[in-house]
C-alpha positions as CSV (number, residue, x, y, z in Angstrom):
1,M,97.6,84.0,116.4
2,S,94.9,86.6,117.4
3,T,93.4,89.1,115.1
4,A,95.3,91.9,116.9
5,A,98.5,90.0,116.4
6,M,97.7,89.7,112.7
7,R,97.2,93.4,112.5
8,D,100.5,94.0,114.4
9,Q,102.2,91.8,111.9
10,S,100.8,93.9,109.0
11,A,102.6,96.9,110.4
12,S,106.0,95.1,110.2
13,G,106.3,95.7,106.5
14,P,104.5,96.2,103.2
15,L,104.8,92.6,102.2
16,S,103.4,90.9,105.2
17,V,101.2,87.9,104.8
18,E,98.2,89.6,106.4
19,R,98.5,92.6,104.0
20,Y,98.8,90.2,101.1
21,I,95.6,88.4,102.2
22,H,93.7,91.7,102.6
23,F,94.7,93.3,99.3
24,S,94.5,90.1,97.2
25,T,91.0,89.6,98.5
26,V,89.7,93.1,97.9
27,W,91.4,93.5,94.5
28,G,90.3,90.0,93.6
29,I,86.7,91.0,93.4
30,F,87.6,92.8,90.2
31,S,89.0,89.7,88.6
32,A,85.8,88.1,87.2
33,V,87.2,88.5,83.6
34,L,89.9,85.9,84.5
35,V,87.8,82.8,84.1
36,W,88.2,79.2,82.8
37,H,85.1,77.5,81.3
38,A,85.6,73.8,81.9
39,G,82.1,72.5,82.2
40,A,81.7,74.6,85.3
41,T,82.8,78.3,85.4
42,I,86.1,78.4,87.3
43,F,87.3,81.9,88.3
44,L,91.0,82.5,89.0
45,F,89.8,84.0,92.3
46,Y,88.8,80.5,93.5
47,L,92.5,79.7,93.6
48,V,93.2,82.9,95.5
49,M,90.6,82.0,98.0
50,L,91.9,78.4,98.5
51,S,95.5,79.6,99.0
52,N,94.4,82.4,101.3
53,L,92.3,80.1,103.4
54,M,95.4,78.0,104.1
55,L,97.3,81.2,105.0
56,I,94.5,82.3,107.3
57,W,94.5,78.8,108.9
58,A,98.3,79.0,109.5
59,L,98.1,82.5,111.0
60,Q,94.9,82.2,113.0
61,P,93.7,78.6,113.6
62,P,91.1,77.4,113.7
63,V,89.0,78.6,110.7
64,V,85.5,79.6,111.6
65,L,82.1,78.2,110.5
66,P,79.3,80.7,110.8
67,R,76.3,79.2,112.7
68,W,73.9,80.1,109.8
69,L,76.1,78.5,107.1
70,P,75.3,74.8,107.5
71,G,71.5,75.4,107.5
72,F,71.9,77.6,104.4
73,L,73.9,75.0,102.5
74,V,71.6,72.1,103.6
75,Y,68.6,74.0,102.2
76,L,70.4,74.5,98.9
77,L,71.3,70.8,98.7
78,A,67.8,69.8,99.6
79,T,66.4,71.8,96.6
80,G,68.9,69.9,94.4
81,I,67.9,66.5,95.8
82,V,64.2,67.2,95.4
83,G,64.8,68.4,91.9
84,T,66.8,65.3,91.0
85,V,64.1,63.1,92.4
86,R,61.5,64.9,90.2
87,G,63.8,64.7,87.2
88,T,64.2,68.4,86.8
89,D,67.7,68.7,88.2
90,S,70.9,66.6,88.5
91,L,73.2,66.2,91.5
92,G,76.1,67.0,89.2
93,E,74.7,70.5,88.5
94,T,73.7,70.9,92.2
95,F,77.2,70.1,93.5
96,K,78.9,72.4,90.9
97,Q,76.9,75.3,92.3
98,L,77.0,74.2,95.9
99,G,80.8,73.8,95.9
100,A,81.4,77.3,94.5
101,I,78.9,78.9,96.9
102,S,80.4,77.0,99.9
103,L,83.9,78.1,99.1
104,S,82.9,81.7,98.6
105,V,80.8,82.0,101.7
106,F,83.3,80.1,103.9
107,Y,86.2,82.2,102.6
108,F,84.7,85.6,103.1
109,A,83.4,84.6,106.5
110,N,87.0,83.7,107.6
111,F,88.4,86.8,105.8
112,F,86.2,89.1,107.8
113,H,86.7,87.1,111.0
114,A,90.4,87.7,110.6
115,E,89.6,91.5,110.3
116,G,87.6,91.4,113.5
117,N,84.2,91.1,111.7
118,L,84.6,94.9,110.9
119,V,84.0,96.2,107.4
120,N,85.7,99.6,107.6
121,R,89.2,98.6,106.4
122,A,87.9,96.3,103.6
123,W,85.4,98.9,102.5
124,T,88.0,101.7,102.4
125,T,90.3,99.5,100.3
126,Y,87.4,98.6,98.0
127,I,86.3,102.2,97.2
128,K,89.9,103.2,96.5
129,A,90.4,100.1,94.2
130,A,87.1,100.8,92.4
131,Y,88.2,104.4,91.8
132,L,91.5,103.3,90.3
133,F,89.6,100.6,88.3
134,A,87.4,103.3,86.9
135,L,90.3,105.6,86.0
136,I,92.1,102.7,84.2
137,G,88.9,102.1,82.3
138,I,88.8,105.7,81.2
139,L,92.5,105.6,80.2
140,I,92.3,102.4,78.1
141,W,89.0,103.4,76.5
142,P,90.7,105.4,73.6
143,V,93.0,102.4,73.0
144,Q,89.9,100.1,72.6
145,Y,88.4,102.7,70.3
146,I,91.6,102.6,68.1
147,Y,91.8,98.8,68.2
148,D,88.1,98.3,67.2
149,H,88.1,101.2,64.7
150,H,84.8,102.5,66.0
151,L,83.3,104.0,69.2
152,V,83.0,101.3,71.9
153,R,81.2,101.2,75.3
154,L,83.5,101.7,78.2
155,Q,84.1,98.5,80.2
156,G,87.6,98.9,81.4
157,M,89.1,95.6,82.6
158,A,85.6,94.1,83.2
159,S,84.0,91.5,81.0
160,E,81.3,93.9,79.7
161,P,80.0,97.4,80.5
162,A,77.2,96.0,82.8
163,A,79.9,94.2,84.8
164,F,82.0,97.4,85.0
165,C,79.0,99.3,86.4
166,L,78.2,96.5,88.9
167,L,81.7,96.6,90.3
168,T,82.0,100.4,90.5
169,M,78.5,101.6,91.3
170,P,78.7,101.0,95.1
171,A,81.9,103.1,95.3
172,L,80.3,105.8,93.1
173,Y,77.4,106.0,95.5
174,W,79.7,106.2,98.5
175,Y,81.8,109.0,97.0
176,A,78.6,110.9,96.0
177,S,77.2,110.6,99.5
178,Q,80.4,112.0,101.0
179,W,80.3,114.9,98.6
180,L,76.7,115.6,99.4
181,R,77.0,115.3,103.2
182,F,80.5,116.6,103.8
183,G,81.7,118.4,100.6
184,K,84.4,115.7,100.2
185,C,85.3,113.3,97.3
186,R,84.1,115.6,94.5
187,K,86.9,114.5,92.2
188,E,86.3,110.8,92.7
189,T,82.6,111.3,92.2
190,L,82.9,113.1,88.9
191,W,85.5,110.8,87.4
192,M,83.6,107.7,88.3
193,A,80.3,109.2,87.1
194,L,82.1,109.9,83.8
195,A,83.2,106.3,83.5
196,V,79.6,105.0,84.2
197,A,78.2,107.5,81.7
198,C,80.6,106.3,79.0
199,S,79.6,102.6,79.6
200,S,76.2,103.1,77.8
201,S,74.9,100.3,80.0
202,S,71.1,100.4,80.5
203,I,71.5,98.4,83.7
204,G,74.2,100.7,84.9
205,Y,72.0,103.8,84.2
206,S,69.1,102.2,86.0
207,A,71.3,101.5,89.0
208,L,72.4,105.1,88.9
209,A,68.8,106.2,89.0
210,V,68.2,104.0,92.0
211,G,71.3,105.5,93.7
212,L,69.9,109.0,93.2
213,L,66.6,108.0,94.8
214,L,68.5,106.5,97.7
215,L,70.8,109.5,98.0
216,F,68.2,112.2,97.9
217,G,65.1,110.3,99.1
218,K,65.5,110.5,102.8
219,R,63.0,113.4,103.1
220,F,59.8,114.1,101.2
221,T,61.1,117.1,99.4
222,G,64.2,115.1,98.4
223,I,62.0,112.3,97.1
224,V,60.1,114.7,94.9
225,M,63.2,116.3,93.6
226,A,65.0,113.0,93.1
227,T,62.0,111.5,91.3
228,G,61.9,114.5,88.9
229,L,65.7,114.4,88.4
230,V,65.6,110.6,87.7
231,A,62.7,111.0,85.2
232,V,64.5,113.7,83.3
233,L,67.8,111.8,83.4
234,M,66.3,108.5,82.1
235,V,64.4,110.2,79.3
236,G,67.5,112.1,78.3
237,I,69.6,108.9,78.3
238,Y,66.9,107.2,76.2
239,L,67.0,110.0,73.6
240,V,70.8,110.4,73.5
241,S,72.1,106.8,73.8
242,P,71.4,104.5,70.8
243,D,72.5,101.5,72.8
244,V,70.0,102.2,75.6
245,R,67.3,103.0,73.2
246,L,67.9,99.8,71.3
247,R,67.6,97.7,74.4
248,V,64.6,99.4,75.8
249,D,62.7,99.3,72.5
250,D,63.6,95.7,71.8
251,T,62.7,94.5,75.3
252,F,59.3,96.2,75.3
253,G,58.7,95.0,71.7
254,A,59.6,91.4,72.5
255,L,57.4,91.4,75.6
256,S,54.4,93.1,73.9
257,N,54.6,90.9,70.7
258,N,55.6,87.7,72.6
259,D,58.4,87.2,70.0
260,V,62.2,87.3,70.4
261,S,63.0,87.1,66.7
262,A,63.6,90.8,66.1
263,T,65.6,91.6,69.2
264,N,69.3,92.2,70.1
265,V,71.2,89.5,71.8
266,S,71.0,91.1,75.2
267,T,67.2,91.4,75.1
268,Y,67.0,87.9,73.7
269,A,68.9,86.5,76.7
270,L,66.6,88.3,79.2
271,V,63.3,87.6,77.5
272,S,64.0,83.9,76.6
273,N,65.1,83.2,80.2
274,M,61.9,85.0,81.5
275,Y,59.9,82.5,79.3
276,V,61.9,79.5,80.7
277,T,61.4,80.7,84.3
278,G,57.7,81.2,83.7
279,R,57.4,77.6,82.5
280,V,59.3,76.3,85.6
281,L,57.1,78.2,88.0
282,A,54.0,76.9,86.3
283,E,55.2,73.4,87.3
284,H,57.0,73.9,90.7
285,P,56.3,77.4,92.0
286,I,57.4,76.9,95.7
287,L,60.8,75.2,95.4
288,G,61.6,75.6,91.7
289,N,63.5,72.9,89.9
290,G,66.5,72.8,92.2
291,L,69.9,74.4,92.6
292,G,71.8,74.4,89.3
293,S,68.8,73.3,87.3
294,H,68.2,76.3,85.1
295,V,70.5,75.0,82.4
296,I,68.5,71.8,82.3
297,S,65.2,73.7,82.3
298,S,66.4,75.9,79.4
299,D,67.2,72.8,77.4
300,R,63.6,71.7,77.9
301,F,61.8,74.9,77.3
302,V,63.9,77.4,75.2
303,K,62.9,75.8,71.9
304,D,59.3,76.8,72.7
305,V,60.2,80.5,73.0
306,P,58.2,82.4,70.3
307,G,60.6,83.3,67.5
308,E,63.4,80.9,68.7
309,D,63.6,79.2,65.3
310,L,64.4,82.5,63.7
311,V,67.0,83.2,66.4
312,E,68.7,79.9,65.7
313,A,68.6,80.5,62.0
314,A,70.5,83.8,62.6
315,G,73.3,81.8,64.3
316,W,72.7,82.8,67.9
317,D,73.3,80.3,70.6
318,A,70.0,79.0,71.9
319,G,71.6,78.5,75.3
320,F,72.7,82.0,75.7
321,N,73.0,83.0,79.4
322,T,71.3,79.7,80.4
323,R,73.6,79.0,83.4
324,D,72.9,82.4,85.1
325,A,69.5,83.0,83.5
326,A,70.7,86.5,82.7
327,S,69.2,87.7,86.0
328,L,69.5,86.7,89.7
329,T,65.7,87.2,90.0
330,L,65.0,84.8,87.2
331,R,67.6,82.2,88.3
332,S,66.5,82.2,91.9
333,L,62.9,81.8,90.9
334,S,63.7,79.0,88.5
335,E,66.0,77.1,90.7
336,L,64.8,77.9,94.3
337,G,61.2,78.9,93.6
338,I,59.2,81.7,95.2
339,L,60.5,80.6,98.7
340,G,64.1,81.1,97.7
341,F,63.4,84.4,96.0
342,L,61.5,85.7,99.1
343,G,64.6,84.6,101.2
344,I,66.8,86.9,99.1
345,L,64.3,89.8,99.5
346,W,64.1,89.1,103.3
347,F,67.9,89.3,103.5
348,I,68.1,92.6,101.6
349,I,65.3,94.2,103.7
350,H,66.3,92.8,107.1
351,F,70.0,93.8,107.0
352,R,69.4,97.2,105.4
353,V,70.7,100.2,107.5
354,K,68.5,103.3,107.1
355,G,69.0,106.9,108.1
356,E,72.0,109.2,107.7
357,S,75.2,107.6,108.9
358,G,78.3,106.0,107.5
359,H,76.7,102.6,108.0
360,A,73.6,103.7,106.1
361,D,75.8,105.0,103.2
362,I,77.5,101.6,102.9
363,S,74.2,99.8,103.0
364,S,72.7,102.0,100.3
365,A,75.8,101.7,98.2
366,I,75.6,98.0,98.2
367,L,71.9,98.1,97.4
368,T,72.8,99.6,94.0
369,C,74.9,96.4,93.4
370,F,72.1,94.1,94.6
371,F,69.6,96.0,92.3
372,Q,71.8,95.3,89.3
373,K,72.2,91.6,90.2
374,L,68.5,91.1,90.6
375,L,68.0,92.6,87.1
376,R,70.9,91.1,85.2
377,G,73.5,89.3,87.3
378,G,72.5,85.7,87.9
379,G,75.9,84.3,89.0
380,Y,75.8,82.9,92.5
381,S,79.5,82.9,93.2
382,N,81.2,85.6,91.1
383,P,84.3,87.0,93.0
384,E,82.4,90.1,94.2
385,Q,79.2,88.3,95.2
386,F,79.8,87.3,98.8
387,F,82.2,90.2,99.5
388,F,79.2,92.5,99.1
389,V,76.8,90.1,100.9
390,L,79.1,89.8,104.0
391,V,79.9,93.5,104.0
392,Y,76.1,94.2,103.9
393,M,75.4,91.9,106.8
394,L,78.4,92.8,109.0
395,N,77.8,96.5,108.4
396,Y,74.3,96.0,109.8
397,R,75.6,94.2,112.9
398,Q,78.3,96.7,113.4
399,Y,75.8,99.5,113.2
400,H,73.5,97.9,115.9
401,A,76.5,97.1,118.1
402,S,77.4,100.8,118.0
403,L,73.9,101.7,119.0
404,R,74.0,99.4,121.9
405,D,77.3,100.8,123.0
406,R,75.9,104.3,122.8
407,E,72.8,103.4,124.8
408,Y,75.1,101.7,127.4
409,G,77.2,104.8,127.6
410,L,74.2,107.0,128.1
411,A,72.9,104.7,130.8
412,R,76.2,104.8,132.7
413,S,76.4,108.5,132.4
414,K,73.0,108.9,134.0
415,S,73.7,106.5,136.8
């Protein structure tokens, strides 16, 4: 069945298979809280992807294999094999990560293929879902306050406030860009901004600052104004929010004193994983220790983190955030080395759409998500991960295809 036929089927009724695949996929990216820890981290969304793949295959055989995917997976496997030979990795850890990454990339490649490799429909569904996700977060916030008997940080149905900001920030940027450019979506912008503000997430606030720079920084005067606004905003947040102030002070204190014993658990996770990654890079800077190896590297090096003995005495888990290194930057450097990290930066820079257009707005919106992941989101295959990656890449291709069509149209009109 062709893509057009699948779309025709979607018009036949609200419960069509195609509509189910579409909405279960886009809404599924908000389901990271539904997880089973069984040695490996197994998201409920993995089951959705497997079942949807069978439906896609039944509706539109054959499934597709992107040309770039085998080379990408072979490279990841090679790092694991090299690490295993060195004794810094294990094939068990490598295949855990490789299996989850393969499933996620393969699924989203086929999902978007079924949608004609166009991002418009999926993006429209995502921003509406993110807006509703934020509203639900605001509505249940008072209930969480009553249940915990003290003021809590807003996280909605996400696993933590930082995860809530990561899932909603691209939509907030999109709505804000529409308000700025066209005077639309003011209501959505204000409600989502309120939800992010109530999260008291230092990473979320940092991503908000990046979003403001992207939003207003397209001209020199805008850059100056945005920089001043961001500076005032960040200082104000630091002074007003005890949670942000605690994390900032503890992080700078731990780094300057080279000691994690007097930090909060979030800062401990970040700084201790920085130390482990530094030790890995001192040994194998180019390729790192291999895909999936950070948990093994942490077992080797975390005991040497200054102040670690006091942390363990306080009852904290010495392996806190060891699987995802608390940061995609730290994890990619540790497991894939400088070469792998540069590959991530190349992807972000190469597929970015600049300027003022709907495609540029989508690109910048997803950049706010990538920024948060580079700082504090080390999971390779969380439900939202490759949704945003594929949207970012296909949006770039769609933009350049539209430029070629426009140039072709102009050439025909002149001939």
